[in-house]
C-alpha positions, -999 to +999 in steps of 0.1 A: +000+000+000+028+024+009+045+019-025+011+025-043+008+059-024+044+069-033+036+061-070+004+082-070+016+112-051+038+125-079+010+120-104-014+140-082+011+168-079+017+169-116-020+169-125-029+199-104-029+231-123-012+261-107-038+283-124-067+282-148-077+312-169-102+321-195-095+342-226-112+376-222-141+382-247-124+413-261-091+395-267-081+380-300-076+342-302-041+329-298-025+327-333-020+289-328-057+284-334-071+290-369-108+293-372-130+290-403-139+322-422-175+315-416-172+319-379-163+348-356-142+352-325-173+351-302-180+315-314-149+303-294-135+302-259-100+294-248-088+282-215-052+284-203-040+261-176-005+265-161+013+235-145+046+248-131+066+257-162+042+241-187+011+256-203-020+240-219-043+260-242-077+246-251-099+259-279-136+253-273-168+259-292-186+285-272-221+272-281-215+234-275-185+235-251-169+209-274-131+208-273-118+216-308-081+218-303-055+216-275-018+223-274+010+224-248+042+243-244+065+259-219+056+291-200+075+317-182+071+352-169+081+377-195+116+390-188+104+426-185+078+417-159+105+413-133+118+448-139+092+465-118+085+446-086+064+474-071+036+467-097+017+435-091-004+438-122-003+436-151+016+403-153+030+392-187+039+357-197+054+340-227+041+306-239+064+288-263+053+259-286+083+247-305+101+280-315+069+300-317+060+325-289+027+337-276+025+367-253-002+369-226-013+396-202-031+392-168-045+427-161-058+418-127-066+389-105-098+380-122-091+347-139-089+363-174-060+366-198-054+386-230-033+378-260-009+407-267+023+413-287+058+421-278+054+457-288+025+461-264+045+448-235+075+470-244+052+500-247+038+493-212+073+493-196+085+524-216+055+543-203+064+533-167+100+544-172+088+577-187+064+583-157+092+575-132+117+599-149+090+626-150+084+622-113+121+623-105+126+654-126+098+671-108+113+667-074 
């Protein structure tokens, strides 16, 4: 019995997601998922589950809740996110499937995520730096 428990424990730890998020309605779909021209973005939902350093994205039909596609890749915090520890949100992450990257934003702790691009992330941090330099010049 003890050996059985020792075998199951790692499986249970691996199978528990660190977080599960839904794609915000106003966000575009991840570019990994190609949808037919006869459909629109609102016909689909996407969930993102994070397991330590692994990510799982699932495309679902919004009307039937049928799983249409699923993929896995590595995930990490965007390198610029660690630049400003005083800000808790937004949080940016990078999902990599093979050599292809997808950039995500968590605007607040609400269980939603948004698909963004690298330029958007860089623009966010440039605006923070500009605000900080304006504050320091005004002292």
